[in-house]
DOZANU-897684 format. One record per atom (N, C-alpha, C): residue in three letters; residue number from 1; atom name; x, y, z. Coordinates in steps of 0.1 Angstrom, whole numbers. Example, Ala and Ser with C-alpha at 12.3 -4.5 7.8 and 13.67 -1.06 7.14 Angstrom:
// DOZANU-897684
> marlo;vexpa;vomi;x;y;z
> ALA;1;N;132;-57;78 $
> ALA;1;CA;123;-45;78 $
> ALA;1;C;132;-33;78 $
> SER;2;N;128;-22;71 $
> SER;2;CA;137;-11;71 $
> SER;2;C;129;0;79 $
END
This chain:
// DOZANU-897684
> marlo;vexpa;vomi;x;y;z
> MET;1;N;8;-12;0 $
> MET;1;CA;0;0;0 $
> MET;1;C;9;13;0 $
> ILE;2;N;5;23;-7 $
> ILE;2;CA;12;35;-8 $
> ILE;2;C;3;47;-6 $
> SER;3;N;8;58;-2 $
> SER;3;CA;0;70;-1 $
> SER;3;C;-1;77;-14 $
> CYS;4;N;-12;82;-17 $
> CYS;4;CA;-14;89;-30 $
> CYS;4;C;-25;100;-28 $
> SER;5;N;-21;112;-31 $
> SER;5;CA;-32;123;-30 $
> SER;5;C;-36;128;-43 $
> SER;6;N;-30;123;-54 $
> SER;6;CA;-33;129;-67 $
> SER;6;C;-44;121;-74 $
> ARG;7;N;-48;110;-69 $
> ARG;7;CA;-58;101;-76 $
> ARG;7;C;-72;105;-72 $
> HIS;8;N;-81;105;-81 $
> HIS;8;CA;-95;108;-79 $
> HIS;8;C;-97;122;-73 $
> ASN;9;N;-89;131;-77 $
> ASN;9;CA;-91;145;-74 $
> ASN;9;C;-91;147;-58 $
> VAL;10;N;-84;139;-51 $
> VAL;10;CA;-83;141;-37 $
> VAL;10;C;-74;152;-33 $
> PRO;11;N;-78;161;-24 $
> PRO;11;CA;-69;172;-21 $
> PRO;11;C;-56;168;-15 $
> SER;12;N;-45;176;-18 $
> SER;12;CA;-32;171;-14 $
> SER;12;C;-30;169;1 $
> GLU;13;N;-38;175;9 $
> GLU;13;CA;-37;173;24 $
> GLU;13;C;-44;160;28 $
> THR;14;N;-52;154;20 $
> THR;14;CA;-59;141;23 $
> THR;14;C;-51;130;16 $
> PHE;15;N;-49;119;23 $
> PHE;15;CA;-42;108;18 $
> PHE;15;C;-51;96;16 $
> CYS;16;N;-50;89;6 $
> CYS;16;CA;-57;76;4 $
> CYS;16;C;-47;65;3 $
> ARG;17;N;-51;53;7 $
> ARG;17;CA;-42;42;6 $
> ARG;17;C;-46;34;-6 $
> LEU;18;N;-36;31;-15 $
> LEU;18;CA;-38;24;-27 $
> LEU;18;C;-29;12;-29 $
> SER;19;N;-33;2;-35 $
> SER;19;CA;-25;-9;-37 $
> SER;19;C;-17;-6;-50 $
> VAL;20;N;-4;-9;-50 $
> VAL;20;CA;5;-6;-62 $
> VAL;20;C;0;-14;-74 $
> GLU;21;N;-6;-25;-72 $
> GLU;21;CA;-11;-33;-84 $
> GLU;21;C;-22;-26;-91 $
> SER;22;N;-30;-18;-84 $
> SER;22;CA;-41;-11;-91 $
> SER;22;C;-37;2;-98 $
> LEU;23;N;-25;6;-97 $
> LEU;23;CA;-20;18;-104 $
> LEU;23;C;-15;16;-118 $
> ASN;24;N;-17;25;-127 $
> ASN;24;CA;-11;24;-140 $
> ASN;24;C;4;28;-139 $
> ILE;25;N;11;26;-150 $
> ILE;25;CA;26;29;-150 $
> ILE;25;C;29;43;-148 $
> LYS;26;N;21;52;-154 $
> LYS;26;CA;24;67;-152 $
> LYS;26;C;22;71;-137 $
> GLU;27;N;12;65;-131 $
> GLU;27;CA;9;68;-117 $
> GLU;27;C;21;63;-108 $
> LEU;28;N;25;51;-111 $
> LEU;28;CA;36;45;-103 $
> LEU;28;C;49;53;-105 $
> LEU;29;N;51;57;-117 $
> LEU;29;CA;63;65;-119 $
> LEU;29;C;63;79;-112 $
> LEU;30;N;51;85;-113 $
> LEU;30;CA;49;97;-106 $
> LEU;30;C;51;96;-91 $
> ILE;31;N;46;85;-85 $
> ILE;31;CA;47;83;-71 $
> ILE;31;C;62;80;-67 $
> TYR;32;N;68;72;-76 $
> TYR;32;CA;83;69;-73 $
> TYR;32;C;91;82;-75 $
> GLN;33;N;88;90;-85 $
> GLN;33;CA;96;102;-87 $
> GLN;33;C;95;112;-75 $
> LYS;34;N;83;113;-70 $
> LYS;34;CA;80;123;-60 $
> LYS;34;C;83;118;-46 $
> GLN;35;N;80;105;-43 $
> GLN;35;CA;82;100;-29 $
> GLN;35;C;94;90;-28 $
> ARG;36;N;100;86;-39 $
> ARG;36;CA;110;75;-39 $
> ARG;36;C;105;63;-32 $
> ASN;37;N;92;60;-34 $
> ASN;37;CA;86;48;-28 $
> ASN;37;C;91;35;-35 $
> LEU;38;N;97;27;-27 $
> LEU;38;CA;103;15;-32 $
> LEU;38;C;92;4;-36 $
> ASP;39;N;80;5;-30 $
> ASP;39;CA;70;-4;-35 $
> ASP;39;C;66;-1;-49 $
> ALA;40;N;65;12;-52 $
> ALA;40;CA;62;16;-66 $
> ALA;40;C;73;12;-76 $
> ARG;41;N;86;14;-71 $
> ARG;41;CA;97;10;-80 $
> ARG;41;C;97;-6;-82 $
> LYS;42;N;94;-13;-72 $
> LYS;42;CA;94;-28;-74 $
> LYS;42;C;83;-32;-83 $
> GLU;43;N;71;-25;-82 $
> GLU;43;CA;60;-29;-91 $
> GLU;43;C;64;-25;-106 $
> LEU;44;N;71;-14;-108 $
> LEU;44;CA;75;-10;-121 $
> LEU;44;C;85;-20;-127 $
> VAL;45;N;94;-24;-119 $
> VAL;45;CA;104;-34;-123 $
> VAL;45;C;97;-47;-127 $
> LYS;46;N;87;-51;-118 $
> LYS;46;CA;80;-64;-121 $
> LYS;46;C;72;-63;-134 $
> ARG;47;N;67;-51;-137 $
> ARG;47;CA;59;-50;-150 $
> ARG;47;C;68;-50;-162 $
> TYR;48;N;80;-45;-161 $
> TYR;48;CA;89;-45;-172 $
> TYR;48;C;99;-56;-173 $
> VAL;49;N;99;-65;-164 $
> VAL;49;CA;109;-77;-165 $
> VAL;49;C;107;-85;-178 $
> PRO;50;N;94;-87;-182 $
> PRO;50;CA;93;-95;-195 $
> PRO;50;C;100;-88;-207 $
> ALA;51;N;100;-75;-207 $
> ALA;51;CA;108;-67;-218 $
> ALA;51;C;123;-70;-216 $
> ALA;52;N;128;-70;-204 $
> ALA;52;CA;142;-72;-202 $
> ALA;52;C;146;-87;-206 $
> GLU;53;N;137;-96;-203 $
> GLU;53;CA;139;-110;-207 $
> GLU;53;C;139;-111;-222 $
> MET;54;N;129;-105;-229 $
> MET;54;CA;128;-106;-243 $
> MET;54;C;141;-100;-250 $
> LEU;55;N;145;-89;-246 $
> LEU;55;CA;156;-82;-252 $
> LEU;55;C;169;-89;-249 $
> SER;56;N;170;-96;-237 $
> SER;56;CA;182;-104;-234 $
> SER;56;C;183;-116;-244 $
> GLU;57;N;172;-122;-246 $
> GLU;57;CA;172;-134;-255 $
> GLU;57;C;175;-129;-270 $
> LYS;58;N;171;-118;-273 $
> LYS;58;CA;174;-113;-287 $
> LYS;58;C;189;-111;-290 $
> TYR;59;N;196;-107;-280 $
> TYR;59;CA;211;-104;-282 $
> TYR;59;C;220;-116;-278 $
> VAL;60;N;215;-127;-274 $
> VAL;60;CA;224;-138;-271 $
> VAL;60;C;231;-143;-283 $
> ASN;61;N;244;-146;-281 $
> ASN;61;CA;252;-152;-292 $
> ASN;61;C;263;-160;-286 $
> ARG;62;N;272;-165;-294 $
> ARG;62;CA;283;-174;-289 $
> ARG;62;C;292;-167;-279 $
> GLU;63;N;293;-154;-280 $
> GLU;63;CA;302;-147;-272 $
> GLU;63;C;296;-143;-258 $
> VAL;64;N;283;-141;-258 $
> VAL;64;CA;277;-135;-246 $
> VAL;64;C;266;-145;-241 $
> LYS;65;N;266;-148;-228 $
> LYS;65;CA;256;-157;-223 $
> LYS;65;C;243;-149;-219 $
> TYR;66;N;232;-157;-219 $
> TYR;66;CA;219;-151;-216 $
> TYR;66;C;219;-145;-202 $
> GLU;67;N;225;-152;-192 $
> GLU;67;CA;225;-148;-178 $
> GLU;67;C;231;-134;-177 $
> ASP;68;N;242;-132;-184 $
> ASP;68;CA;250;-120;-183 $
> ASP;68;C;241;-108;-189 $
> LEU;69;N;235;-112;-201 $
> LEU;69;CA;227;-101;-207 $
> LEU;69;C;214;-98;-199 $
> TYR;70;N;208;-108;-193 $
> TYR;70;CA;197;-106;-184 $
> TYR;70;C;201;-97;-172 $
> ARG;71;N;212;-99;-166 $
> ARG;71;CA;217;-91;-155 $
> ARG;71;C;219;-77;-160 $
> VAL;72;N;225;-75;-171 $
> VAL;72;CA;227;-61;-177 $
> VAL;72;C;213;-55;-180 $
> ALA;73;N;204;-62;-186 $
> ALA;73;CA;191;-57;-190 $
> ALA;73;C;183;-53;-177 $
> SER;74;N;184;-61;-167 $
> SER;74;CA;178;-58;-154 $
> SER;74;C;183;-45;-148 $
> GLN;75;N;196;-44;-149 $
> GLN;75;CA;202;-31;-143 $
> GLN;75;C;198;-19;-152 $
> GLY;76;N;198;-21;-165 $
> GLY;76;CA;193;-11;-174 $
> GLY;76;C;179;-7;-171 $
> LEU;77;N;170;-17;-168 $
> LEU;77;CA;156;-14;-164 $
> LEU;77;C;156;-5;-151 $
> ILE;78;N;163;-9;-141 $
> ILE;78;CA;163;-1;-129 $
> ILE;78;C;168;13;-132 $
> ASN;79;N;179;14;-140 $
> ASN;79;CA;184;27;-143 $
> ASN;79;C;174;36;-150 $
> ALA;80;N;166;29;-159 $
> ALA;80;CA;156;37;-167 $
> ALA;80;C;145;42;-158 $
> ILE;81;N;141;34;-149 $
> ILE;81;CA;131;38;-139 $
> ILE;81;C;136;49;-130 $
> ASP;82;N;148;48;-126 $
> ASP;82;CA;154;59;-118 $
> ASP;82;C;156;72;-125 $
> ARG;83;N;159;71;-138 $
> ARG;83;CA;162;83;-146 $
> ARG;83;C;150;89;-153 $
> PHE;84;N;139;82;-154 $
> PHE;84;CA;128;87;-162 $
> PHE;84;C;123;100;-157 $
> ASP;85;N;121;109;-166 $
> ASP;85;CA;116;123;-162 $
> ASP;85;C;103;125;-170 $
> PRO;86;N;91;124;-164 $
> PRO;86;CA;79;126;-171 $
> PRO;86;C;77;139;-178 $
> GLU;87;N;84;149;-173 $
> GLU;87;CA;83;163;-179 $
> GLU;87;C;90;164;-192 $
> ARG;88;N;99;154;-196 $
> ARG;88;CA;106;155;-209 $
> ARG;88;C;98;151;-221 $
> GLY;89;N;86;145;-218 $
> GLY;89;CA;77;141;-229 $
> GLY;89;C;79;128;-235 $
> PHE;90;N;88;119;-230 $
> PHE;90;CA;90;106;-235 $
> PHE;90;C;79;97;-230 $
> GLU;91;N;75;87;-238 $
> GLU;91;CA;66;76;-234 $
> GLU;91;C;74;66;-226 $
> VAL;92;N;68;61;-215 $
> VAL;92;CA;75;52;-206 $
> VAL;92;C;81;40;-213 $
> PRO;93;N;73;32;-220 $
> PRO;93;CA;78;20;-226 $
> PRO;93;C;90;22;-236 $
> GLY;94;N;89;32;-244 $
> GLY;94;CA;99;36;-254 $
> GLY;94;C;112;39;-246 $
> PHE;95;N;111;47;-236 $
> PHE;95;CA;123;51;-228 $
> PHE;95;C;129;39;-222 $
> VAL;96;N;121;31;-215 $
> VAL;96;CA;127;19;-208 $
> VAL;96;C;134;10;-218 $
> ILE;97;N;127;7;-229 $
> ILE;97;CA;133;-2;-238 $
> ILE;97;C;145;3;-245 $
> SER;98;N;146;16;-248 $
> SER;98;CA;158;22;-254 $
> SER;98;C;169;22;-244 $
> ILE;99;N;167;24;-231 $
> ILE;99;CA;178;23;-221 $
> ILE;99;C;183;9;-220 $
> ILE;100;N;174;-1;-219 $
> ILE;100;CA;178;-15;-218 $
> ILE;100;C;186;-19;-230 $
> ILE;101;N;182;-16;-242 $
> ILE;101;CA;189;-19;-254 $
> ILE;101;C;203;-12;-254 $
> GLY;102;N;203;0;-250 $
> GLY;102;CA;216;7;-250 $
> GLY;102;C;226;0;-240 $
> GLU;103;N;221;-4;-228 $
> GLU;103;CA;230;-11;-219 $
> GLU;103;C;234;-24;-224 $
> ILE;104;N;225;-32;-231 $
> ILE;104;CA;229;-45;-237 $
> ILE;104;C;240;-43;-247 $
> LYS;105;N;237;-33;-256 $
> LYS;105;CA;247;-31;-267 $
> LYS;105;C;260;-26;-262 $
> LYS;106;N;260;-18;-252 $
> LYS;106;CA;273;-14;-246 $
> LYS;106;C;280;-26;-240 $
> TYR;107;N;273;-34;-233 $
> TYR;107;CA;279;-46;-227 $
> TYR;107;C;285;-55;-238 $
> VAL;108;N;277;-58;-248 $
> VAL;108;CA;282;-67;-259 $
> VAL;108;C;294;-61;-266 $
> ARG;109;N;294;-48;-268 $
> ARG;109;CA;305;-41;-274 $
> ARG;109;C;318;-42;-265 $
> ASP;110;N;316;-40;-252 $
> ASP;110;CA;327;-40;-243 $
> ASP;110;C;333;-54;-240 $
> THR;111;N;325;-64;-241 $
> THR;111;CA;329;-78;-238 $
> THR;111;C;332;-86;-251 $
> GLY;112;N;327;-81;-262 $
> GLY;112;CA;329;-89;-275 $
> GLY;112;C;342;-86;-281 $
> TRP;113;N;344;-90;-293 $
> TRP;113;CA;356;-89;-301 $
> TRP;113;C;357;-74;-305 $
> TYR;114;N;369;-69;-305 $
> TYR;114;CA;372;-56;-310 $
> TYR;114;C;372;-55;-325 $
> ALA;115;N;376;-66;-331 $
> ALA;115;CA;376;-67;-346 $
> ALA;115;C;374;-81;-349 $
> ARG;116;N;366;-83;-360 $
> ARG;116;CA;363;-97;-365 $
> ARG;116;C;375;-102;-373 $
> ALA;117;N;377;-115;-372 $
> ALA;117;CA;387;-121;-380 $
> ALA;117;C;382;-121;-395 $
> PRO;118;N;392;-121;-404 $
> PRO;118;CA;388;-121;-418 $
> PRO;118;C;379;-133;-421 $
> GLN;119;N;371;-132;-431 $
> GLN;119;CA;361;-142;-434 $
> GLN;119;C;368;-155;-438 $
> ARG;120;N;378;-154;-445 $
> ARG;120;CA;385;-166;-450 $
> ARG;120;C;390;-174;-438 $
> ILE;121;N;395;-168;-427 $
> ILE;121;CA;400;-174;-415 $
> ILE;121;C;388;-180;-408 $
> GLU;122;N;377;-173;-407 $
> GLU;122;CA;365;-179;-400 $
> GLU;122;C;360;-191;-407 $
> GLU;123;N;360;-191;-421 $
> GLU;123;CA;355;-202;-429 $
> GLU;123;C;365;-214;-427 $
> LEU;124;N;378;-211;-426 $
> LEU;124;CA;388;-221;-424 $
> LEU;124;C;386;-227;-410 $
> SER;125;N;383;-219;-400 $
> SER;125;CA;380;-224;-387 $
> SER;125;C;369;-234;-387 $
> GLU;126;N;358;-232;-394 $
> GLU;126;CA;347;-241;-395 $
> GLU;126;C;351;-254;-402 $
> LYS;127;N;358;-253;-413 $
> LYS;127;CA;363;-264;-420 $
> LYS;127;C;372;-273;-412 $
> MET;128;N;381;-266;-404 $
> MET;128;CA;391;-272;-396 $
> MET;128;C;383;-281;-385 $
> ASN;129;N;373;-276;-379 $
> ASN;129;CA;366;-283;-369 $
> ASN;129;C;359;-296;-374 $
> SER;130;N;353;-295;-386 $
> SER;130;CA;347;-307;-392 $
> SER;130;C;358;-316;-397 $
> SER;131;N;369;-311;-402 $
> SER;131;CA;380;-320;-406 $
> SER;131;C;387;-327;-395 $
> LYS;132;N;388;-321;-383 $
> LYS;132;CA;394;-328;-371 $
> LYS;132;C;386;-341;-368 $
> THR;133;N;373;-340;-368 $
> THR;133;CA;365;-352;-365 $
> THR;133;C;367;-363;-376 $
> LEU;134;N;367;-359;-388 $
> LEU;134;CA;369;-368;-399 $
> LEU;134;C;382;-375;-398 $
> LEU;135;N;393;-367;-396 $
> LEU;135;CA;406;-372;-396 $
> LEU;135;C;408;-381;-383 $
> MET;136;N;402;-377;-373 $
> MET;136;CA;403;-385;-361 $
> MET;136;C;398;-400;-363 $
> GLN;137;N;387;-401;-371 $
> GLN;137;CA;382;-414;-374 $
> GLN;137;C;391;-421;-384 $
> GLU;138;N;396;-414;-394 $
> GLU;138;CA;405;-420;-404 $
> GLU;138;C;418;-425;-398 $
> LEU;139;N;424;-416;-390 $
> LEU;139;CA;438;-419;-384 $
> LEU;139;C;438;-427;-371 $
> ASN;140;N;426;-428;-365 $
> ASN;140;CA;425;-435;-352 $
> ASN;140;C;434;-428;-341 $
> ARG;141;N;435;-415;-342 $
> ARG;141;CA;443;-407;-333 $
> ARG;141;C;439;-393;-335 $
> ASP;142;N;444;-385;-325 $
> ASP;142;CA;441;-370;-327 $
> ASP;142;C;450;-365;-338 $
> PRO;143;N;444;-358;-348 $
> PRO;143;CA;452;-352;-359 $
> PRO;143;C;461;-341;-355 $
> LYS;144;N;472;-341;-361 $
> LYS;144;CA;482;-330;-359 $
> LYS;144;C;478;-318;-368 $
> ILE;145;N;485;-307;-365 $
> ILE;145;CA;482;-295;-374 $
> ILE;145;C;486;-298;-388 $
> SER;146;N;497;-306;-390 $
> SER;146;CA;502;-309;-404 $
> SER;146;C;491;-318;-411 $
> ASP;147;N;485;-327;-403 $
> ASP;147;CA;474;-335;-409 $
> ASP;147;C;462;-327;-414 $
> VAL;148;N;458;-318;-406 $
> VAL;148;CA;447;-309;-410 $
> VAL;148;C;450;-300;-421 $
> ALA;149;N;463;-294;-421 $
> ALA;149;CA;467;-285;-431 $
> ALA;149;C;468;-293;-445 $
> ALA;150;N;473;-305;-445 $
> ALA;150;CA;473;-313;-457 $
> ALA;150;C;459;-316;-462 $
> HIS;151;N;450;-320;-453 $
> HIS;151;CA;437;-324;-456 $
> HIS;151;C;429;-312;-463 $
> LEU;152;N;432;-299;-457 $
> LEU;152;CA;425;-288;-462 $
> LEU;152;C;433;-280;-473 $
> ASN;153;N;445;-285;-476 $
> ASN;153;CA;453;-279;-486 $
> ASN;153;C;456;-265;-483 $
> CYS;154;N;462;-263;-471 $
> CYS;154;CA;466;-249;-467 $
> CYS;154;C;478;-251;-458 $
> THR;155;N;484;-239;-453 $
> THR;155;CA;496;-240;-446 $
> THR;155;C;493;-242;-431 $
> GLU;156;N;503;-247;-424 $
> GLU;156;CA;501;-249;-409 $
> GLU;156;C;499;-236;-402 $
> GLU;157;N;505;-225;-407 $
> GLU;157;CA;503;-212;-401 $
> GLU;157;C;488;-208;-402 $
> GLU;158;N;482;-211;-413 $
> GLU;158;CA;468;-207;-415 $
> GLU;158;C;459;-215;-405 $
> ILE;159;N;463;-228;-403 $
> ILE;159;CA;455;-236;-393 $
> ILE;159;C;457;-231;-379 $
> ILE;160;N;469;-227;-376 $
> ILE;160;CA;471;-221;-362 $
> ILE;160;C;463;-208;-361 $
> GLU;161;N;462;-200;-371 $
> GLU;161;CA;455;-188;-371 $
> GLU;161;C;440;-191;-369 $
> ALA;162;N;435;-201;-376 $
> ALA;162;CA;421;-205;-375 $
> ALA;162;C;418;-211;-361 $
> MET;163;N;428;-218;-355 $
> MET;163;CA;426;-223;-342 $
> MET;163;C;425;-211;-331 $
> GLU;164;N;433;-201;-333 $
> GLU;164;CA;432;-190;-324 $
> GLU;164;C;418;-183;-325 $
> VAL;165;N;413;-182;-337 $
> VAL;165;CA;400;-176;-339 $
> VAL;165;C;390;-184;-332 $
> ASP;166;N;391;-198;-334 $
> ASP;166;CA;381;-207;-328 $
> ASP;166;C;382;-206;-312 $
> TRP;167;N;394;-205;-307 $
> TRP;167;CA;397;-204;-293 $
> TRP;167;C;391;-191;-287 $
> LYS;168;N;393;-180;-294 $
> LYS;168;CA;388;-167;-289 $
> LYS;168;C;373;-166;-290 $
> LYS;169;N;367;-174;-299 $
> LYS;169;CA;352;-174;-299 $
> LYS;169;C;346;-182;-288 $
> SER;170;N;354;-191;-282 $
> SER;170;CA;348;-199;-271 $
> SER;170;C;344;-190;-260 $
> PRO;171;N;332;-192;-254 $
> PRO;171;CA;327;-183;-244 $
> PRO;171;C;336;-183;-232 $
> THR;172;N;341;-194;-228 $
> THR;172;CA;351;-195;-217 $
> THR;172;C;362;-205;-220 $
> PRO;173;N;373;-200;-225 $
> PRO;173;CA;384;-209;-229 $
> PRO;173;C;389;-215;-216 $
> ASP;174;N;383;-226;-212 $
> ASP;174;CA;387;-232;-199 $
> ASP;174;C;399;-242;-201 $
> GLU;175;N;402;-248;-190 $
> GLU;175;CA;414;-257;-190 $
> GLU;175;C;412;-269;-199 $
> ARG;176;N;400;-275;-200 $
> ARG;176;CA;398;-286;-208 $
> ARG;176;C;401;-282;-223 $
> TYR;177;N;396;-271;-227 $
> TYR;177;CA;398;-266;-241 $
> TYR;177;C;413;-264;-243 $
> MET;178;N;419;-258;-234 $
> MET;178;CA;434;-256;-235 $
> MET;178;C;441;-269;-237 $
> CYS;179;N;438;-279;-229 $
> CYS;179;CA;444;-292;-230 $
> CYS;179;C;442;-298;-244 $
> GLU;180;N;430;-297;-249 $
> GLU;180;CA;427;-301;-263 $
> GLU;180;C;435;-294;-273 $
> PHE;181;N;436;-281;-271 $
> PHE;181;CA;444;-272;-280 $
> PHE;181;C;459;-276;-280 $
> MET;182;N;464;-279;-268 $
> MET;182;CA;478;-283;-267 $
> MET;182;C;481;-296;-273 $
> LYS;183;N;471;-306;-271 $
> LYS;183;CA;473;-319;-277 $
> LYS;183;C;473;-318;-292 $
> PHE;184;N;465;-309;-297 $
> PHE;184;CA;463;-308;-312 $
> PHE;184;C;476;-302;-318 $
> ILE;185;N;483;-293;-311 $
> ILE;185;CA;494;-287;-318 $
> ILE;185;C;507;-295;-316 $
> GLN;186;N;507;-305;-308 $
> GLN;186;CA;519;-313;-306 $
> GLN;186;C;522;-322;-318 $
END
């Protein structure tokens, strides 16, 4: 329950008790802006969480996990609610969504690659991965760089470059991946 004097033309000196669930978004924002009422803020966040979830799902890729994006989107949602100024003339949904998208894009930009690998190297990386499986079956052992290079008709340096691209694309190049990498280059 929150105090509100602006609803139903009630004089400012008279207070009425209202449930936050019964208020619309503009009323909740007005109450939060004027009183910094945390119940109003929680209700606003609750109402816009589906938008944060949807936008997080939209930007998921190999480099960025959903959980990270959802955390960033949720923080963007809270920031949007805190920063919204009804006097500037923006519509609430548009403002909230633009702030969330901005936070997500900034996070993806800051955590993603600074520059993409050349397309020929990315394509070679994909071919290399499928060739490793095929060669493993043919040779009955883990293929060496020279085996993959010969199979793909390219140089060992190009294979190493493609491996680096593949390794950097991995969301978390953990110890297991590193062991596989080291076994492959021996």
